[in-house]
C-alpha positions in Angstrom: 42.5 85.1 41.7 40.7 83.8 38.6 40.3 80.0 38.5 42.6 78.1 36.3 41.3 77.1 32.9 42.2 73.6 33.6 39.6 73.5 36.3 36.8 74.9 34.1 34.1 72.4 33.1 34.3 71.1 29.5 32.2 72.7 26.9 29.2 70.5 25.9 28.9 69.7 22.2 25.4 70.1 21.0 23.8 67.0 19.5 21.9 67.4 16.3 19.0 65.2 15.5 17.7 65.5 11.9 14.0 65.8 11.5 12.2 62.5 10.8 11.5 61.7 7.2 8.3 60.0 6.2 8.7 57.5 3.3 5.5 56.9 1.3 5.5 53.1 0.6 1.9 52.8 -0.6 0.9 55.7 -2.9 -2.1 57.7 -2.0 -5.3 57.1 -3.9 -7.5 59.7 -5.3 -11.1 59.0 -4.1 -12.5 60.7 -7.2 -10.5 58.7 -9.7 -12.4 56.5 -12.2 -12.5 52.8 -11.4 -11.1 50.3 -13.9 -13.3 47.2 -13.7 -11.7 45.4 -16.6 -10.2 42.8 -14.3 -13.6 42.1 -12.8 -15.0 41.3 -16.2 -12.4 38.6 -17.0 -12.9 35.0 -16.2 -11.3 33.2 -13.3 -8.9 31.4 -15.6 -6.8 34.6 -15.8 -5.6 34.4 -12.2 -2.3 32.8 -13.4 0.1 34.4 -15.8 1.1 31.3 -17.7 3.9 33.0 -19.6 6.5 30.3 -19.0 10.2 31.0 -19.2 12.7 30.7 -22.0 12.0 30.4 -25.7 9.4 28.1 -27.2 9.2 25.7 -30.1 9.6 28.3 -32.8 13.3 28.8 -31.9 14.2 25.5 -30.5 17.0 23.1 -31.2 15.7 20.6 -33.8 17.5 20.3 -37.1 14.5 20.2 -39.5 10.8 20.5 -39.6 9.9 17.4 -41.7 10.0 13.8 -40.7 11.4 12.8 -44.0 14.8 14.3 -44.8 16.8 14.8 -48.0 20.6 14.9 -47.7 21.8 18.4 -48.3 18.4 20.0 -47.7 18.7 23.4 -46.0 16.5 24.5 -43.1 14.1 27.4 -43.4 15.7 29.3 -40.5 19.2 29.4 -39.0 19.6 27.2 -35.9 20.4 28.8 -32.6 23.7 27.4 -31.3 23.5 25.3 -28.2 25.6 26.1 -25.1 29.0 24.5 -25.0 28.3 22.7 -21.7 25.4 21.0 -23.3 27.1 20.0 -26.6 30.1 18.7 -24.7 27.9 16.5 -22.6 26.0 15.4 -25.6 29.1 14.5 -27.6 30.4 12.4 -24.6 27.1 10.5 -24.5 27.1 9.9 -28.3 30.7 8.5 -28.0 29.5 6.2 -25.2 26.5 5.1 -27.3 28.8 4.2 -30.2 30.3 1.4 -28.0 28.2 -1.5 -29.2 28.4 -5.3 -29.0 28.6 -7.7 -32.0 24.9 -7.4 -32.7 25.1 -3.6 -32.9 23.3 -3.0 -29.6 24.7 -0.2 -27.4 26.4 -1.3 -24.3 24.0 0.9 -22.4 21.2 -1.5 -23.5 23.0 -4.8 -23.5 25.1 -4.5 -20.3 23.3 -1.9 -18.1 19.8 -2.8 -19.3 18.7 0.8 -19.3 17.8 3.6 -21.7 19.1 6.4 -19.5 22.7 7.5 -19.2 24.2 7.4 -15.7 23.9 10.8 -14.0 26.4 12.1 -11.4 25.2 13.2 -8.0 25.8 16.9 -7.3 27.8 16.0 -4.2 30.4 14.1 -6.1 30.7 16.9 -8.7 31.4 19.4 -6.0 33.8 17.2 -4.0 35.8 15.7 -7.0 36.3 18.9 -9.0 39.4 21.0 -8.3 37.7 24.3 -9.4 34.0 23.8 -9.7 32.0 25.9 -12.2 28.2 26.5 -12.3 28.1 24.9 -15.8 29.3 21.6 -14.3 26.4 21.5 -11.9 23.8 21.8 -14.7 24.6 18.1 -15.3 22.0 17.4 -18.0 20.1 14.1 -18.2 20.2 12.2 -21.5 17.9 9.5 -22.9 19.2 7.2 -25.7 16.5 6.2 -28.2 17.7 3.7 -30.8 14.9 1.2 -31.2 16.2 -0.3 -34.4 19.1 -1.8 -32.4 16.5 -3.8 -30.4 14.0 -4.4 -33.2 16.0 -5.4 -36.3 13.0 -5.8 -38.5 11.8 -2.3 -38.0 9.7 -1.6 -41.2 9.8 1.6 -43.3 6.5 3.6 -42.9 6.3 3.9 -46.7 7.3 0.5 -48.1 7.5 -1.8 -45.0 11.0 -2.9 -45.8 13.6 -2.9 -43.0 15.2 0.3 -42.1 18.9 0.8 -41.5 20.7 3.1 -39.0 22.3 6.0 -40.9 23.7 8.5 -38.5 23.2 10.1 -35.1 21.1 13.2 -35.1 23.7 16.0 -34.5 21.7 17.9 -31.8 19.8 16.7 -28.8 16.0 17.3 -28.4 14.8 19.0 -25.3 12.0 17.5 -23.2 10.3 19.2 -20.3 10.0 17.3 -17.0 8.7 18.1 -13.6 11.7 19.8 -12.1 14.1 20.2 -15.1 14.6 19.3 -18.7 16.2 16.2 -20.1 17.5 15.6 -23.7 16.9 12.9 -26.3 19.6 11.4 -28.3 18.3 9.8 -31.5 19.4 8.4 -34.9 18.3 8.6 -38.5 17.1 5.5 -40.2 17.5 5.2 -43.9 15.3 3.2 -46.3 17.3 1.7 -49.1 14.2 1.2 -51.3 12.3 4.5 -51.1 13.3 7.3 -53.5 12.8 10.9 -52.9 10.1 12.1 -55.4 11.9 15.3 -56.2 15.4 14.1 -56.7 15.0 10.4 -57.4 17.7 9.6 -54.9 17.5 7.0 -52.2 17.9 9.7 -49.5 14.7 9.2 -47.4 15.5 9.0 -43.7 13.3 9.0 -40.6 14.2 10.1 -37.1 14.1 7.4 -34.5 11.4 9.4 -32.5 9.2 9.9 -35.5 5.6 8.9 -34.5 5.4 6.6 -37.5 8.4 4.8 -36.3 7.1 4.4 -32.7 3.8 3.1 -34.0 5.5 0.3 -35.7 7.4 -0.9 -32.7 6.2 -3.6 -30.3 4.0 -2.1 -27.7 6.3 -2.9 -24.8 9.2 -1.3 -26.6 7.3 1.8 -27.6 6.1 2.3 -24.0 9.8 3.0 -23.1 9.7 6.3 -25.0 9.2 8.8 -22.2 7.7 11.9 -23.8 5.1 13.5 -26.1 6.6 15.3 -29.0 5.6 18.8 -30.0 6.7 20.8 -33.1 10.4 20.9 -32.0 10.4 20.1 -28.3 8.7 17.5 -26.1 6.8 17.1 -22.8 7.4 14.2 -20.5 4.6 11.6 -20.4 4.5 11.9 -16.6 3.9 15.6 -16.8 1.3 15.2 -19.4 -0.6 12.6 -17.3 -0.4 14.9 -14.2 -1.6 17.9 -16.4 -4.6 15.9 -17.5 -5.6 15.2 -13.8 -5.1 18.9 -13.0 -7.3 20.0 -15.9 -10.0 17.6 -15.0 -10.1 18.9 -11.5 -10.5 22.6 -12.2 -6.9 23.8 -12.7 -6.3 25.8 -15.8 -3.4 25.8 -18.2 -2.2 29.2 -16.9 -2.0 28.0 -13.3 -0.4 24.8 -14.4 2.3 26.7 -16.3 3.0 28.9 -13.3 3.2 25.8 -11.0 5.6 24.1 -13.4 7.7 27.3 -13.5 7.9 27.4 -9.7 9.2 23.8 -9.6 11.9 24.4 -12.3 13.1 27.6 -10.7 13.0 26.1 -7.2 15.2 23.2 -8.4 17.6 25.6 -10.0 17.7 27.8 -6.9 18.4 24.8 -4.8 21.4 23.9 -7.0 22.6 27.5 -6.6 22.3 27.3 -2.8 24.3 24.1 -2.7 27.0 25.8 -4.8 27.2 28.8 -2.4 27.2 26.6 0.7 30.1 24.5 -0.8 32.1 27.7 -1.5 31.4 29.1 2.0 32.6 25.9 3.6 35.9 25.9 1.6 36.5 29.6 1.7 39.8 29.3 3.8 41.6 27.1 1.3 44.9 28.0 -0.4 43.1 29.1 -3.5 41.2 31.7 -1.6 44.3 33.0 0.0 45.8 33.5 -3.4 42.7 35.6 -4.5 40.9 33.0 -6.6 37.6 34.1 -8.0 34.5 31.9 -8.5 31.9 32.4 -11.1 28.3 33.3 -10.1 25.1 31.5 -11.1 23.4 33.3 -14.0 19.6 33.6 -14.2 17.6 30.5 -14.9 16.6 31.6 -18.5 19.9 33.2 -19.4 20.8 32.4 -23.1 24.5 33.1 -23.0 27.1 30.3 -23.6 27.4 29.9 -19.8 23.7 30.3 -19.1 21.3 27.5 -18.0 19.0 28.1 -21.0 16.1 27.2 -18.8 12.7 26.7 -20.4 9.2 26.3 -19.0 6.3 26.0 -21.5 3.7 28.7 -21.6 0.0 28.3 -21.2 -0.8 28.2 -24.9 2.0 25.7 -25.4 0.6 23.3 -22.7 -3.0 23.8 -23.9 -2.0 22.9 -27.5 -0.4 19.7 -26.2 -3.5 18.8 -24.3 -5.8 19.6 -27.2 -3.7 17.4 -29.5 -3.8 14.6 -27.1 -7.6 14.8 -26.8 -8.0 14.9 -30.6 -5.8 11.9 -31.1 -7.8 9.9 -28.6 -11.2 11.3 -29.6 -12.5 7.9 -30.9 -11.5 6.1 -27.7 -13.2 8.8 -25.6 -16.4 8.5 -27.6 -16.3 4.8 -27.4 -15.9 4.8 -23.7 -18.8 7.3 -23.3 -21.1 5.2 -25.4 -20.5 2.2 -23.2 -21.6 3.9 -20.0 -24.9 3.0 -18.3 -27.8 5.5 -17.9 -30.4 4.2 -15.5 -30.9 7.6 -13.7 -30.0 10.7 -15.7 -29.9 14.4 -15.3 -30.1 16.8 -18.2 -29.1 20.5 -18.1 -27.7 23.3 -20.3 -24.5 25.2 -19.4 -23.6 28.6 -20.8 -20.1 29.0 -19.5 -17.9 27.1 -22.0 -19.5 28.9 -25.0 -18.0 32.1 -23.8 -14.6 30.7 -24.7 -15.6 29.6 -28.3 -14.7 31.8 -31.2 -17.4 34.2 -32.5 -18.4 34.8 -36.1 -18.9 38.5 -36.9 -19.2 39.1 -33.1 -22.0 36.6 -32.7 -21.9 33.4 -30.7 -22.3 30.3 -32.9 -23.3 28.2 -29.9 -25.2 29.5 -26.9 -25.1 26.5 -24.6 -23.7 23.0 -23.9 -26.2 20.3 -23.3 -24.9 17.6 -20.8 -26.6 14.4 -19.8 -25.0 12.7 -16.7 -25.9 9.4 -15.1 -26.3 8.5 -11.4 -22.5 7.9 -11.2 -21.7 11.5 -12.2 -20.4 10.3 -15.6 -21.0 12.4 -18.7 -23.2 10.3 -21.0 -23.9 12.9 -23.7 -22.3 16.2 -24.4 -23.6 18.4 -27.3 -23.1 22.0 -28.3 -26.4 23.7 -29.2 -27.2 26.9 -31.0 -30.5 27.3 -29.1 -32.3 25.6 -26.3 -34.8 24.2 -28.7 -35.5 20.4 -28.4 -34.6 19.9 -32.1 -31.0 20.9 -31.3 -30.3 17.7 -29.3 -33.0 15.3 -30.4 -30.5 13.4 -32.5 -28.0 13.1 -29.6 -30.6 11.6 -27.3 -31.6 9.1 -30.1 -28.0 8.0 -30.5 -27.8 7.6 -26.7 -30.8 5.3 -26.7 -29.3 3.3 -29.5 -26.0 2.9 -27.8 -27.7 1.6 -24.6 -29.4 -1.1 -26.6 -26.1 -1.9 -28.5 -24.1 -2.5 -25.3 -26.9 -4.3 -23.3 -27.8 -1.5 -20.8 -31.2 -0.8 -19.5 -33.0 2.3 -20.8 -33.4 5.3 -18.5 -36.0 5.0 -15.7 -35.7 8.5 -14.3 -34.7 11.8 -15.8 -34.1 14.9 -13.8 -34.6 18.3 -15.5 -35.1 21.9 -14.4 -37.6 22.5 -17.2 -41.0 20.8 -16.8 -41.7 21.4 -20.5 -39.0 18.8 -21.3 -41.3 16.0 -20.0 -43.1 15.1 -23.2 -39.9 15.4 -25.3 -38.0 13.1 -23.0 -40.8 10.6 -22.9 -40.8 10.5 -26.7 -37.0 10.1 -26.8 -37.0 7.4 -24.1 -40.3 5.5 -24.0 -39.0 3.6 -21.0 -39.8 6.7 -18.9 -43.5 5.8 -19.2 -43.1 2.2 -18.0 -45.0 1.6 -14.7 -45.9 5.2 -14.4 -49.4 6.2 -13.4 -50.1 9.8 -14.4 -51.9 12.0 -11.9 -54.7 14.1 -13.4 -54.2 17.8 -12.9 -56.6 19.2 -10.2 -57.8 15.7 -9.4 -58.7 16.8 -5.9 -61.4 19.2 -7.1 -64.9 18.3 -8.0 -65.9 18.4 -11.6 -67.3 21.8 -12.7 -70.7 21.5 -14.2 -72.5 24.3 -16.2 
C-alpha cells in the first residue's frame, strides 16, 4: 500500500541569496590623467576657508551710514527686517531702560551697577515655559550704552557744547563675540547749537557709540564700551585682542575665521541638543498624548523670521578690522619700536611678505623686507626695499642710530649678517662697530712676496 501523504517529508523551500554588490566609495583614478598642481603653488595661508557664515556689513542692521544724521533723511538702501524674536527682546530692554531715576540715569546703572541686561539661564527657560519654542532659547544678550546719563557735560564733537539725549536708536547693533553675538542698545544725542549746513535746521545728532563721542568720555567710562565698530557691525574687544595674539603667532585670518565659526556653531548645536534632551525627557506628558507637535531647530544661518540669523565674520572682514586697528595705532607702534635697545643686532632680507603686496603692471614694487632685530628678538627696524642695494635702507639705519641716542641707549656693538659685503656699510652707518676692534690683515700668516 502506498504510504500516506501525511507521512511524506515536507518539501524544502529553496533559499535564494542575491549576488553580492560592490559599491564604489572612492572613485577610480586614471593613472594617465594630468595633474593639477595649482593647490601646490598657493601659499600656506589658504589652508582655511575663512568664508564665515551669514551676511556681512553690507546688509546689516544699522539705520544709516553717517555719524551725523538729519531728521527725515532716507537711507541709500532698504533695511532688512530683523526677526520678531530679536525685536521683541529689544523692545522689552528699551522699555526697561526707560525706567530712570530723578537724575535721568537708567535703573540698570544706578541700582544694578551694570551695563548688561540680566540674561536668563537656559534651564529656567525650559522649565518655566509651558510650550517652549526654539526662538525662546536664542535668548540674545543686550548691552545698554547711554554715557550721557553718566557724564552730563558730554561735549558736542563740533562745538563742544553739551549734548542732550534725543531718542533711542530704533534697531540694535550686532557685535560678534567668542561663542555668539550680543546687541548694542544706543541713543541719539542732539546738539542744540549746531545747524545742518544743507537745511539750516538744528537737526544734527550723534549716535552714542560714535567714535567721536567715545573719545570725549573719561577714560574709565570709555573703557566700558565692549567692542570695536565696523561699518555696520562690531567685534568684541576680547575677540580682537585674542585675534591679535593669534596673528602674531602664525595663525592667519582664514584659520581664525574658521575657528570662530566652529565656536559659534558648536554653541548653537549645544543649545539644540539641550532642547532635544528636554523634549525626550518630557515625551510622556499629557500634551504628547494629545498629539502636540514641537518645532525643530533651523540651521544656524537661517534668515527666516524664526531663524537664528547667525553670523560669523569672514577672513577679509577680520583682516580689515585688524588692519584698521594697526593703522590707528601706527604712531604708538613706531614710538615703541624707536625706544627699544640695539646692543647686538641681526640684519636680513625676507622675500615672503612681498608676494602678498599688490603688483603694478604685473611687476613687484618691492622685492624684499629688510628687518633688523636686537638680541631680545624684538624688531628694531622694518623697511620695504625695491632692491637689496645698500642705498635702499641707508636712511632707515641712520634714523635707528639717531633714536638710540635720543632715548639714551648704547650704539650697536655687534651686527650679524649673512652677507660679508655689508661690513663696510654697517661700520659707516654705526661707527661704534669699530670701537675696540683690531682688524686682522688678510693672509697675515704668509710671508711677504718679494719680486
